[in-house]
RODO-117213 format. One line per 3 residues: their letters; for each residue x, y, z of C-alpha. Coordinates in steps of 0.001 Angstrom, whole numbers, always signed. Layout:
<sites>
A	X,Y,Z | ...
</sites>
This chain:
<sites>
MRV	+214,-237,+29 | +1437,+2948,-926 | +2128,+5466,+1652
SDL	+1267,+8780,-912 | -2046,+7008,-797 | -2628,+6715,+2934
LDD	-1935,+10816,+2952 | -4520,+11471,+769 | -6342,+11340,+3028
AVT	-7324,+13550,+5864 | -6713,+11447,+8924 | -7581,+13011,+12281
AAG	-7080,+11824,+15963 | -7178,+13938,+19788 | -7205,+16930,+17353
LTV	-4152,+16564,+15006 | -4140,+16170,+11928 | -1437,+14566,+9257
FGA	-1295,+16161,+5343 | +251,+14875,+2445 | +815,+15904,-674
ASV	+656,+13080,-3521 | +4615,+13768,-4059 | +5690,+11712,-1478
PGS	+7464,+7886,-3190 | +7455,+5252,-2822 | +5881,+2030,-1188
IDA	+6124,+434,+2977 | +4655,-3000,+3373 | +2782,-1590,+6063
RTR	+2846,-5435,+7790 | +6404,-5267,+9003 | +6100,-5712,+12409
LDP	+7553,-3450,+15383 | +8131,-4052,+18945 | +5372,-2013,+21000
AAL	+8530,-2362,+22954 | +10334,+39,+20781 | +8439,+2631,+21115
PPA	+8362,+5524,+23476 | +4802,+5107,+25731 | +1640,+5837,+24998
RSD	+990,+7321,+28328 | +3200,+7783,+31263 | +1602,+6918,+34716
DHD	+1691,+10921,+35689 | -669,+11097,+38255 | +1529,+10679,+40939
LVA	+4136,+12983,+38851 | +1972,+15805,+38353 | +898,+15823,+42112
RIT	+4443,+16129,+42692 | +5596,+18358,+40676 | +2431,+20345,+41827
ALR	+3509,+20444,+45342 | +6982,+20940,+44913 | +6682,+24234,+42982
AEF	+3752,+25656,+45925 | +7366,+24951,+47738 | +9659,+26485,+46233
LSR	+7253,+29161,+45402 | +5777,+30110,+49446 | +10535,+30201,+49634
GLD	+10487,+32731,+47112 | +12144,+30654,+44658 | +10658,+31884,+41770
HVV	+13543,+31011,+39054 | +14094,+28038,+37252 | +17068,+27051,+35721
LCG	+17375,+24209,+33451 | +20962,+22051,+33205 | +21189,+19018,+30519
MGE	+21520,+18068,+27770 | +19724,+16786,+24563 | +16819,+14889,+25288
SSL	+17129,+15511,+29020 | +16153,+19246,+28336 | +14937,+19707,+24390
AAE	+11309,+18709,+24979 | +10845,+21237,+28305 | +12616,+24306,+26471
VIS	+10116,+23698,+23510 | +7421,+23469,+26447 | +8800,+26622,+28493
RTL	+8836,+29135,+25038 | +5557,+27933,+23381 | +3189,+28310,+26618
GVE	+5337,+31901,+27241 | +6272,+30369,+30707 | +10206,+31665,+31525
LTV	+12610,+28957,+31920 | +17093,+29481,+31687 | +17920,+26445,+29797
LDS	+21441,+26023,+30222 | +23166,+22799,+27801 | +26407,+24895,+26442
SDP	+30094,+24524,+27881 | +30733,+28126,+26296 | +32005,+29682,+29781
HQV	+30326,+33254,+28561 | +27074,+31352,+28559 | +27214,+29890,+31258
RAA	+28980,+32960,+33044 | +25916,+35013,+31972 | +23776,+32909,+33200
LDD	+24670,+32711,+37318 | +23364,+36779,+36879 | +21494,+38190,+39719
RLA	+18387,+36289,+40408 | +20164,+33449,+41994 | +19106,+34059,+45641
RSV	+15541,+33467,+43643 | +16380,+29753,+41996 | +16142,+26382,+41222
VVV	+18756,+24124,+39589 | +17008,+21468,+38038 | +19832,+18820,+36770
ASR	+18884,+16564,+34328 | +20622,+13610,+32828 | +19396,+9959,+32608
SGS	+23237,+8305,+32967 | +23616,+10915,+35543 | +27565,+11452,+34197
TVE	+26983,+13831,+31164 | +30333,+15690,+31694 | +28423,+19304,+30721
TDS	+25321,+18705,+33203 | +27788,+17844,+36000 | +30058,+20514,+35471
HRR	+26988,+22496,+35538 | +25928,+21597,+38642 | +28974,+22799,+40187
AYR	+28690,+26224,+39384 | +26163,+26396,+40670 | +26528,+24599,+43722
QAF	+29598,+26803,+44289 | +28135,+30103,+42860 | +25369,+29256,+45678
EDA	+27556,+28637,+48129 | +29638,+31571,+47378 | +26697,+33796,+47118
GLQ	+26221,+32632,+51204 | +22762,+31486,+50117 | +21532,+28598,+53025
DVG	+20074,+25145,+52773 | +21779,+25109,+49183 | +20830,+21228,+48656
RRF	+17860,+22095,+48427 | +17962,+24133,+46046 | +18600,+21760,+43506
VYV	+15917,+18742,+41858 | +17670,+15969,+40138 | +16012,+14522,+37140
TEP	+17519,+10656,+36338 | +17177,+6890,+36331 | +17292,+4755,+39729
GSP	+20993,+3547,+40672 | +22545,+6975,+38504 | +25574,+8696,+40266
LAT	+22841,+12515,+40319 | +20720,+9873,+42232 | +23402,+8859,+44963
TAR	+24365,+13457,+44605 | +20495,+14118,+45238 | +20409,+11483,+48579
ETG	+23494,+12501,+49697 | +22767,+16283,+49710 | +18878,+15406,+50905
SHL	+18161,+17918,+47640 | +14459,+16406,+45353 | +14716,+13680,+43356
FLA	+12891,+11732,+40348 | +13915,+8753,+39273 | +12433,+8201,+35241
SSA	+12824,+5621,+33001 | +15283,+5073,+30841 | +12859,+6415,+27995
HSA	+13437,+10221,+27185 | +10199,+10485,+26356 | +8138,+14524,+26680
FSA	+6228,+13188,+29002 | +8433,+11211,+31514 | +9956,+12964,+34399
FGL	+12118,+14827,+31877 | +9880,+16855,+29831 | +7808,+17923,+32867
VPS	+9525,+18244,+36359 | +11021,+21111,+34417 | +8860,+22946,+32867
GLA	+5940,+22245,+35439 | +8254,+23815,+38340 | +9045,+27234,+36099
GVR	+4443,+27174,+35892 | +3150,+25235,+32885 | +231,+23633,+33534
VDT	+920,+19678,+32961 | -2152,+18114,+33374 | -3078,+20360,+30509
LLD	-591,+19418,+28286 | -634,+15789,+28980 | -4782,+15430,+28069
EAF	-4129,+17385,+25047 | -1492,+13836,+24051 | -4221,+11368,+25772
PRP	-7363,+12476,+25716 | -10087,+11311,+27789 | -11823,+8531,+26462
APH	-8001,+7720,+25178 | -8046,+7584,+21373 | -6892,+4258,+19864
FAA	-3203,+4922,+19577 | -2799,+5861,+23295 | -3209,+2129,+24399
GFS	+123,+1609,+22178 | -156,-452,+19205 | +2067,-2108,+16701
IAP	+2384,-2248,+13039 | +1023,-5815,+12646 | -2839,-6135,+11413
PAP	-4662,-8973,+11812 | -5808,-9051,+8872 | -3858,-10916,+5759
EPS	-4734,-7430,+3639 | -4864,-4146,+5938 | -8062,-2197,+6635
AAD	-8488,+1272,+6446 | -8872,+844,+10249 | -5388,-5,+10388
FTD	-4221,+3245,+9532 | -5743,+5832,+11585 | -3090,+6529,+13472
PAL	-1474,+9766,+12440 | +1745,+8138,+14741 | +2188,+4866,+11830
MLG	+847,+7470,+8938 | +3660,+9565,+9315 | +6535,+7220,+10453
AAL	+5883,+6050,+7187 | +5959,+8494,+4698 | +9744,+9387,+6807
ATG	+10297,+6172,+6009 | +9261,+5941,+2497 | +10694,+8803,+1328
ALA	+13899,+8130,+2704 | +14347,+4259,+862 | +13093,+6813,-1926
GRD	+16135,+9026,-1470 | +14341,+11740,-332 | +16595,+11573,+2949
KLA	+16972,+15262,+3977 | +14327,+15871,+6805 | +13416,+19750,+6228
LAS	+11780,+21716,+9330 | +9826,+24576,+9742 | +6999,+26662,+11731
DGT	+4440,+27777,+9933 | +4104,+30382,+11890 | +726,+29471,+13953
GLD	+2154,+28842,+17527 | +5065,+25613,+17735 | +7873,+28048,+16293
GLS	+10411,+25698,+18927 | +9079,+22032,+17977 | +11935,+21989,+14935
DWI	+14823,+22057,+17401 | +13762,+19045,+19469 | +12218,+16978,+16010
EHI	+15510,+17500,+15110 | +16744,+15729,+17514 | +13895,+12345,+17679
VAS	+14921,+11937,+14878 | +17976,+11861,+13998 | +18720,+9483,+17708
ATA	+15603,+7488,+16004 | +17707,+6293,+12827 | +21414,+6932,+13121
GSG	+23506,+4242,+12340 | +24972,+979,+10692 | +25493,+4209,+8007
RGL	+21568,+4946,+7549 | +19713,+7344,+8725 | +17573,+10825,+8251
LPV	+18510,+14206,+8062 | +16663,+16855,+9514 | +17356,+20727,+8097
VLE	+16300,+23117,+10421 | +14660,+26932,+7952 | +14520,+29507,+9939
NPS	+10971,+29252,+7494 | +9054,+27703,+4915 | +10184,+29092,+2315
SWG	+14201,+29581,+3130 | +17075,+27877,+1856 | +17004,+24377,+1012
HEG	+12829,+23774,+1882 | +13643,+21766,-2055 | +15663,+19489,-3694
PDV	+15241,+16147,-5551 | +16860,+14491,-1910 | +14316,+16458,+248
LSV	+10739,+15735,+2475 | +10215,+19447,+3630 | +7291,+19456,+6740
TTG	+5897,+22409,+8665 | +4162,+22106,+11910 | +1452,+24326,+13901
GAL	+106,+24552,+16491 | -3971,+25124,+13966 | -5949,+22567,+12387
AAG	-5319,+24073,+8607 | -5585,+21910,+5798 | -2462,+22135,+5033
VMP	-2352,+25652,+3660 | +248,+27947,+4643 | -993,+31052,+5791
GGG	-503,+34428,+3355 | -318,+31730,+603 | +3166,+30870,+1580
IAP	+4715,+27605,-11 | +3188,+24421,+267 | +5122,+21648,+1872
DLA	+5207,+18267,+989 | +3522,+17116,+4904 | +1909,+19619,+7159
VNG	+1709,+18423,+10825 | -691,+20747,+12582 | -2185,+20161,+16150
PLG	-1548,+21220,+20267 | +2219,+20838,+21108 | +1057,+17617,+23316
AQF	-643,+15254,+20492 | +2876,+17387,+18330 | +4643,+14673,+21021
VVW	+3418,+11785,+21273 | +2722,+11505,+17754 | +6119,+12688,+16745
ERA	+7978,+10176,+18845 | +6117,+7589,+17420 | +6467,+8003,+14247
AAI	+10758,+8863,+14555 | +9677,+5132,+16696 | +9173,+3699,+13147
AGH	+10796,+5608,+11106 | +13380,+3725,+12325 | +12487,+687,+12925
LLG	+11386,+1025,+8943 | +14805,+2131,+7653 | +16317,-473,+9971
ADP	+18457,+1550,+11760 | +20469,+308,+14346 | +21212,+3115,+17083
SAR	+23811,+534,+18760 | +25637,+770,+16024 | +26658,+4641,+16085
PDA	+28932,+6324,+18620 | +27791,+7173,+22324 | +29996,+9608,+23502
EPT	+32761,+11557,+21961 | +35968,+11365,+22425 | +36224,+14459,+24948
RLV	+37363,+13209,+27888 | +40277,+11587,+25942 | +41343,+14669,+24852
LDA	+41048,+16463,+28752 | +43432,+13957,+29445 | +45596,+13922,+26720
GLP	+45713,+17938,+26244 | +44745,+19960,+23258 | +46010,+18659,+19915
HET	+48759,+21487,+18433 | +47291,+22658,+15604 | +48759,+26088,+13183
PVF	+46211,+28285,+11293 | +47193,+27403,+7845 | +45913,+31208,+7731
ADG	+44660,+33977,+8982 | +41393,+36576,+7595 | +40723,+39218,+9622
AVE	+39327,+38080,+12791 | +39528,+34591,+11292 | +41836,+31556,+11160
VYG	+41532,+28489,+8957 | +42011,+25424,+10335 | +42215,+22121,+7939
NTS	+43254,+20553,+4708 | +42499,+23902,+1902 | +44307,+25494,-628
ATT	+43519,+28731,+28 | +44470,+31262,+859 | +40850,+33643,+1488
LVA	+38265,+32641,+4326 | +35275,+32790,+912 | +37714,+30888,-841
AVD	+38328,+27821,+1922 | +34873,+27756,+2737 | +33840,+27943,-1516
ELA	+36090,+25156,-1481 | +34637,+23198,+1363 | +31138,+23137,-246
RGV	+32398,+21867,-3649 | +32935,+18666,-2208 | +30887,+17837,-1079
PPL	+28778,+14677,-3074 | +25984,+15006,-5208 | +23056,+14347,-2985
GYL	+25449,+14934,+79 | +25436,+17586,+3065 | +27607,+20314,+4625
AAT	+27205,+20791,+8248 | +28330,+23931,+9560 | +28590,+23376,+12995
AYL	+29541,+26573,+16233 | +30990,+25834,+19447 | +30228,+29714,+21215
DRV	+27590,+31562,+23361 | +24175,+30510,+21405 | +22746,+33394,+23091
GDA	+25444,+35805,+22978 | +26567,+34728,+19763 | +23634,+34234,+18522
AAA	+23985,+35949,+15369 | +26336,+32939,+14091 | +23132,+30889,+12952
GVR	+22767,+33098,+10346 | +26219,+30910,+9093 | +22946,+28765,+7678
DAL	+20802,+30080,+5624 | +23857,+32149,+3899 | +25672,+29292,+2890
AAR	+22452,+27582,+1343 | +21462,+30436,-677 | +25535,+29344,-1840
VAR	+25401,+25783,-2147 | +22837,+23670,-4059 | +23211,+20821,-1026
AVT	+21462,+20204,+1959 | +22699,+22719,+4640 | +22405,+22750,+8735
FGW	+23711,+24223,+11832 | +24200,+23221,+15509 | +24813,+24074,+18214
GPR	+28004,+22634,+19800 | +28382,+20975,+22350 | +24421,+19600,+22248
YLH	+24172,+18831,+18826 | +26547,+15611,+19978 | +24179,+14327,+21696
STG	+21852,+14538,+18418 | +22733,+14895,+14932 | +26426,+14363,+16076
RLH	+26081,+10743,+16538 | +24493,+10414,+12816 | +27156,+12780,+11235
KGG	+29144,+10079,+12491 | +27043,+6720,+12536 | +25030,+7482,+9742
PAT	+25286,+7991,+5603 | +29244,+9101,+5155 | +28136,+12000,+2353
GSF	+28966,+15123,+4976 | +31403,+17630,+5563 | +31995,+19759,+8267
LQI	+32459,+23641,+8764 | +33064,+23610,+12615 | +33213,+27409,+13923
TGA	+35364,+28789,+17240 | +35300,+31243,+19184 | +38731,+32691,+21714
VTD	+37548,+32991,+24942 | +37633,+36199,+26621 | +36304,+35608,+30164
DLP	+36961,+31873,+30994 | +35212,+30368,+34534 | +36954,+27422,+36385
VPG	+34796,+24256,+36564 | +34867,+23697,+40823 | +36440,+20596,+41423
RPY	+38165,+19353,+37917 | +41488,+20419,+36613 | +40397,+21948,+33630
TFG	+37902,+25164,+32426 | +34745,+25560,+30821 | +36612,+27386,+28189
ELQ	+39410,+23721,+28068 | +35933,+21668,+28420 | +34769,+23488,+24788
AAQ	+37429,+23203,+23207 | +38190,+20195,+23263 | +34197,+19337,+22583
AAG	+35269,+20352,+20202 | +38442,+19002,+18721 | +37346,+15725,+19789
DRQ	+34202,+16064,+17464 | +37063,+17264,+14536 | +38559,+14116,+15855
ALQ	+36293,+11500,+15669 | +34801,+13105,+12068 | +38371,+13363,+10520
AGG	+39087,+9588,+11685 | +35399,+8490,+10269 | +37099,+10013,+6044
RPV	+34673,+13584,+6334 | +36588,+16784,+5557 | +36498,+19511,+8277
LRL	+37226,+22673,+8081 | +36899,+24234,+11062 | +37119,+28611,+11716
HLT	+38331,+30037,+14412 | +37166,+33164,+15435 | +39916,+35511,+17327
DRA	+37241,+38198,+17658 | +33797,+37142,+17847 | +31177,+39365,+16821
TGI	+33460,+41058,+14223 | +34391,+37014,+13311 | +30597,+36334,+12553
EQL	+30237,+39864,+10722 | +33158,+39519,+9072 | +31673,+35022,+7957
LAA	+28364,+36832,+7293 | +29725,+39512,+4641 | +32205,+36890,+3168
LGG	+29460,+34728,+2452 | +26961,+37271,+1267 | +24388,+36495,+4486
</sites>
C-alpha cells in the first residue's frame, strides 16, 4: 500500500491532523512488525508525578524561589525548552559549555533560583560541570540550605541519584525513555509554571483515542483495512521512511507560524537519534521559515508544523510543504515520538551501531592538540586541509567537495545566546551551496545530529566554528575550565569526523562579534 495513497486522506485523531501531497514516492509494507517495546510509552503513569511537581512548585514559591534553571543536554532538556517557549513560561536552559554563556546564567537571579539537573546516565560531563558551577555560586553568595535548591531528574542507580540523596536534594527518578512526557520533560516545565496536566490531556485525551493504548504495525487481517491506518504516528512514520527509501533522506523542518516555533529543534533531535546508525539515517534540516533555502530538492522531504488545525495551507499563501503536521503541542509530542521510532525501524537503522559518546575525555586527559592555522583572514583563522588563501575561497572549496545528494553541516562551539547571530551562517551557506545545509550549536548537537554525522551516511562535509574565550570560568573540583572543556569537545568532534573520513574545515574567531560579521559578509548573508 502506497503511503501517498494513505496521506491523500486527511487523517484526524486527538485534534491532530496529518496532510500530505501525493508526491511522496515509494511504498512501505505496512505489515512490517514492530516490537511495541521499541516505541515510546503511550501514556506515563503521571498522576503521582503531576501531584509531586505541583506540590514542589508551591513549596519553592513559598520560599521565594521563582526562577527555574534547567541543566541538561539533548533529550534531557529539549522537550522542556520547547514547552516553556511555546507556552510563554520563563525557563533558563543551560546546555552549553561555553564559559560566557555559563557565566551569564549565573546572574542576579541567583538568590531566587532553583536548579534542575537532568541526565539519564548521571555522568554527562556538561551537566555535571553546570551543577558544580551553580553549587559553588550558591555557596559563594552565602545562601542557606543549598541542597534543597537542586532538583535531580535521572535514572535509578545513577551517580546523580546518589548525589541527590547525599545532599538532601529533591529527586525524580525516570525510566530510560526520554519521552517528553517523562520526568525529563514535565518536571522542569512544571516547576517553571506550565500546567503539565493540560499538556498531557492534549496528548492523551480522555476517553483515550486508539493510539493511547500502544500499537504495533501488525494488522491481524491478511490485507490491511482502513481502520489500521487511522493512527497519525503510523502515517507520519511511514511517510518519513518511504521518502528516505526513495532518496528523500533530508527532512526540511519549519514552523508554519501558528505558534510552535521551537518544535523543529526537538523534532530534529528525536528523528536523528531514532534513525541514525549502520550507515543509515534521516538528516533533519531546521529552516528559518518554510521558504528558506533548502526547502526543496530531489533529496528533500519538506514538513511544516503548526498549532492550528488548517488543511495543509500555509498562512498568507506561502509555499506548500510535502507534509503539514498540525495540532496542539501535546499531540505533536506523542505523534512525533512514535513516528520517529517507526521510521527508524522501517529504515533498518541500528542505534546501537552509532557512536555513543564523543572523545572529549580523551582530549582532556591527553591535552588539546597543537594546531597551526593555514592562514588568517581578518578576525578568522582557518584550519584544515585547504589550498585556499581567503576565507570565502576556503568555504567554497569545502562546499564543492560535498557529493551529489550529500550535505554540509555548520557547527558552532560558541555562546548560543550572546553569539546568536552565528546561526545566520546556515541560510547564507544554503544560498551558495546546491546541497542540504544544517546548523548546530556545540556541544548540544553532539547528543543528536552529531551521532548521525558519524553513524549515518558518510555524505557530509563539516564547517566547524570556534571562538576565542575572553572570560573563562573554572569548573569547581575539576582540573579544567569551561573554556578548556569546550575546546576539548570541539577537538574531539573534529578528530572523530576526520577518523571517519569526513572533511572538516575549522574557522576560529579571534574576535567573536567581528568574526561572525566578517563571515556572514563573506558568504553574502
